[in-house]
C-alpha positions in Angstrom: 7.6 -13.5 -12.0 6.9 -15.9 -8.4 5.2 -13.4 -6.7 1.7 -11.5 -8.4 0.5 -9.4 -6.1 0.0 -7.7 -2.3 -2.8 -10.3 -1.2 -3.4 -8.7 2.2 -1.8 -7.4 5.6 -2.7 -7.5 9.0 -2.5 -4.5 11.3 -2.0 -3.9 14.9 -3.5 -1.2 16.6 -4.2 -0.4 20.4 -8.1 0.1 19.5 -10.0 -2.1 17.9 -13.1 -0.2 18.1 -12.3 2.8 16.7 -9.8 1.6 14.1 -12.7 -0.2 12.7 -15.1 2.3 12.6 -12.1 4.5 10.7 -11.7 1.8 8.0 -15.4 1.3 7.9 -15.6 5.3 7.2 -12.9 4.5 4.5 -14.9 2.4 2.5 -13.8 -1.3 3.3 -16.2 -3.7 4.0 -16.4 -5.0 7.5 -17.0 -9.1 7.4 -16.7 -9.8 10.6 -13.8 -10.4 13.5 -12.3 -7.0 12.5 -11.6 -8.3 8.7 -12.6 -6.4 5.9 -12.9 -6.9 2.2 -12.2 -4.6 -0.8 -14.5 -4.8 -4.1 -12.3 -7.5 -5.7 -9.4 -8.2 -3.5 -12.0 -10.1 -0.9 -10.8 -9.7 2.8 -7.4 -7.9 2.5 -7.3 -6.1 6.0 -7.4 -7.4 9.4 -6.8 -5.9 12.1 -5.5 -7.7 15.6 -5.1 -5.6 19.0 -1.4 -4.6 20.0 -0.1 -2.7 22.5 1.5 -0.1 19.5 0.8 0.2 16.0 2.7 -2.1 14.0 2.7 -4.1 10.7 2.2 -7.7 11.7 1.4 -9.8 8.7 2.1 -8.7 5.0 0.6 -11.7 2.5 1.9 -12.2 -1.2 0.4 -14.2 -3.3 1.9 -16.7 -6.1 0.6 -18.5 -8.9 1.3 -22.2 -7.8 3.0 -24.5 -4.8 6.1 -24.5 -7.5 6.3 -21.2 -6.6 6.2 -21.6 -2.9 9.2 -24.6 -3.3 11.1 -21.9 -5.8 10.6 -19.3 -3.1 11.7 -22.0 -0.2 14.8 -22.5 -1.5 16.1 -18.9 -2.1 15.1 -18.2 1.3 16.8 -21.1 2.6 20.2 -20.4 0.2 20.3 -17.5 2.1 20.0 -17.9 6.0 16.6 -16.8 6.2 14.3 -19.5 7.9 10.5 -20.6 6.8 7.8 -22.6 7.5 5.6 -24.0 4.9 2.2 -26.0 4.2 0.3 -27.0 1.4 -0.4 -23.9 0.0 1.6 -21.1 2.0 4.9 -20.5 3.2 5.9 -18.1 6.3 8.9 -16.5 6.8 10.1 -13.3 9.0 11.6 -10.1 6.9 14.7 -10.3 9.4 15.2 -6.0 10.0 11.7 -5.3 10.7 10.3 -8.5 12.5 7.6 -8.6 10.4 5.7 -11.8 9.1 5.6 -12.3 5.1 3.6 -15.0 4.1 3.2 -16.5 0.3 0.3 -18.0 -0.7 -1.4 -20.0 -3.4 -3.9 -17.6 -4.9 -5.5 -16.9 -8.5 -4.3 -13.7 -10.4 -6.8 -10.9 -9.6 -8.8 -9.8 -13.2 -10.3 -6.7 -12.4 -13.6 -5.3 -13.8 -12.8 -2.6 -16.3 -13.7 1.0 -15.0 -16.1 2.7 -17.2 -14.4 5.9 -17.2 -16.5 9.3 -17.1 -17.4 11.5 -20.1 -14.4 14.2 -19.9 -14.7 17.4 -21.6 -11.4 18.9 -23.3 -9.9 21.7 -25.4 -11.0 20.5 -28.7 -13.0 17.4 -28.0 -16.2 17.3 -26.1 -17.4 14.0 -24.9 -20.2 15.1 -22.5 -23.0 17.5 -23.8 -25.8 19.1 -22.1 -24.9 17.1 -18.7 -22.9 17.8 -15.7 -19.9 15.7 -14.9 -20.6 12.1 -13.0 -17.9 13.6 -10.3 -20.1 16.7 -9.5 -23.2 14.7 -8.7 -22.5 10.9 -8.0 -23.5 10.7 -4.3 -22.3 7.3 -3.6 -19.5 6.1 -0.9 -16.3 5.6 -2.1 -15.5 1.7 -1.8 -11.8 0.8 -2.8 -11.3 -1.9 -5.6 -8.3 -3.7 -4.2 -5.2 -2.8 -2.1 -2.1 -1.7 -3.7 1.2 -1.1 -1.5 2.6 -0.7 1.6 5.4 1.3 3.0 7.6 -0.1 5.7 10.3 1.8 7.7 13.4 -0.4 8.1 16.3 0.5 10.2 18.6 -1.7 8.4 17.9 -1.2 4.9 20.6 -3.2 3.2 19.2 -6.5 4.9 15.7 -5.6 3.8 16.5 -5.0 0.5 18.3 -8.6 0.3 15.3 -10.2 1.7 12.6 -8.7 -0.7 15.1 -8.3 -3.8 17.2 -11.2 -3.6 15.2 -13.7 -1.5 11.4 -12.9 -2.8 12.4 -11.7 -5.9 10.9 -8.4 -6.5 11.9 -6.0 -9.2 13.1 -2.5 -8.5 11.0 0.3 -10.0 12.6 3.2 -8.5 15.3 4.6 -6.1 14.9 7.3 -3.9 18.6 8.7 -3.3 19.7 8.2 0.2 16.0 7.1 1.5 14.4 4.2 0.2 13.5 2.2 -2.7 10.2 1.5 -4.8 10.0 -2.3 -5.5 7.1 -4.4 -7.5 6.2 -7.8 -7.5 3.1 -7.3 -10.0 2.3 -4.7 -12.9 1.9 -1.7 -10.5 5.0 0.3 -10.4 5.3 -0.6 -6.5 3.8 -3.3 -4.1 6.2 -2.0 -1.4 8.4 0.6 -0.7 11.1 0.3 2.3 12.4 3.4 3.0 15.6 3.9 5.7 14.8 4.4 9.5 15.4 4.6 12.8 13.5 1.6 13.8 10.6 -0.1 12.2 7.4 1.2 11.5 4.6 1.0 9.2 3.8 3.9 7.2 1.1 3.8 5.3 -1.3 1.7 3.3 -2.3 2.2 -0.3 -6.1 1.5 -2.0 -7.1 1.5 -5.5 -10.4 3.9 -6.5 -11.6 4.6 -9.5 -10.2 8.1 -10.5 -9.3 11.1 -9.2 -12.9 12.1 -8.5 -13.2 9.1 -6.2 -10.2 10.4 -4.2 -11.6 13.5 -3.9 -15.5 12.5 -3.3 -13.6 9.6 -0.8 -11.5 12.4 1.0 -14.7 14.9 1.7 -16.7 12.1 3.4 -13.7 10.9 5.5 -12.9 14.2 6.6 -16.6 15.1 7.1 -16.9 16.1 10.9 -13.1 14.5 10.9 -10.5 17.0 10.1 -7.9 15.2 12.4 -8.0 12.3 9.6 -6.1 14.9 7.1 -2.5 14.1 6.2 -1.7 14.9 3.1 -3.1 15.8 -0.5 -5.0 16.1 -3.0 -1.5 15.4 -5.7 0.3 13.3 -7.8 3.1 11.3 -7.2 6.3 11.2 -9.5 7.1 7.4 -8.6 4.0 5.6 -9.8 2.7 8.9 -11.5 -0.6 8.0 -9.3 -3.0 10.9 -8.0 -3.2 10.4 -4.1 -4.5 11.3 -1.0 -3.7 10.1 2.7 -5.5 10.0 5.9 -4.4 9.1 9.4 -6.0 5.9 11.1 -6.3 6.5 15.3 -3.8 4.5 15.7 -1.4 6.5 13.5 -1.0 4.8 10.6 -1.8 6.4 7.4 -4.2 5.4 4.8 -4.1 6.4 1.1 -6.9 6.2 -1.8 -4.8 5.9 -4.9 -5.5 5.7 -8.6 -3.9 6.0 -12.3 -0.7 4.1 -10.9 2.2 3.3 -13.8 1.6 -0.3 -15.0 4.3 -2.3 -15.8 4.4 -5.3 -17.6 6.2 -8.1 -16.2 8.4 -8.3 -18.8 9.6 -4.9 -19.6 12.6 -3.1 -19.7 12.1 -0.7 -17.4 14.7 1.4 -16.2 14.6 2.1 -12.2 15.4 6.5 -12.2 17.1 7.8 -8.7 15.0 10.1 -7.5 15.8 13.7 -5.2 14.5 16.1 -3.6 10.5 16.7 -4.0 10.9 14.0 -7.2 11.1 11.5 -4.8 7.7 12.6 -3.1 5.1 14.0 -5.5 4.9 15.8 -8.8 2.5 18.3 -7.8 0.4 19.2 -4.8 0.7 20.9 -1.5 4.2 20.4 -0.1 4.1 17.3 2.4 4.1 18.3 5.8 6.5 17.1 8.3 4.7 14.7 10.2 4.3 12.9 6.7 7.7 12.6 6.4 8.6 11.7 10.0 5.3 10.4 11.5 4.4 12.6 14.9 4.2 9.3 17.0 7.6 8.0 15.7 9.7 9.4 19.2 7.6 7.2 21.5 7.5 4.4 19.2 11.2 4.1 19.6 11.1 5.0 23.0 9.1 1.7 23.9 11.5 -0.5 21.4 8.1 -0.9 19.4 9.1 -3.2 16.1 6.7 -3.3 13.4 
């Protein structure tokens, strides 16, 4: 596969101060100039001031300059213009106006997570001790950025751009709604969904396990109940645990763990999902604002482009 991960995103927000406070509480490390790092992915979020919330740029990593040249030829053959430097290629996703950059970057090798001892029927791994998830007090820090979800008013054009031009693979299809796409071993690195306009739905950040999601959620909601959107639950597409929060601009941010791993050469057969399976396997029902964010009408009125 030419691409090997989602490297970073640039979010446009109207209020940099409030958004900065949110993502610091979320566990990202503020390294200055509204740039934020994860534990293992380096700087993976930048905030810039814009009149309305939007995804300004999404950057994906490739192995070498040959990959950049290959994608540049692919884009050109399909009529997508691109600008090239030594180690970066920049283009625009046509249906949403989102900047898409490809950058030469090493593959991310993560430190193995030492899973906590778990007691289960017929198996006792923890004796005379409380569970780590019950006693740990440290704040959650996401390990890396996993995926983004982008609403598009021209689904076919976005699908052609990501799949045919950039080389993303289809993991699962939500009938009549959208498609999960991957450029790494994660089940998905982007979901493009049909929408009346272009907008950023959410970014998703990997944490260690379900306990980390729960502990992180308690810290995020302490004194800020308005941040809660949806969770705790487990998705069907990707199989991951989830909990979603809303930043002050209206973007959703997700903690996830236990995502499906799809080897690069795997013969994976996408499923066409309908109804609840397109959203989740278990958990509370999603609120209407998750399906249709509260500010969507306002963004449409002001002609916002993600």
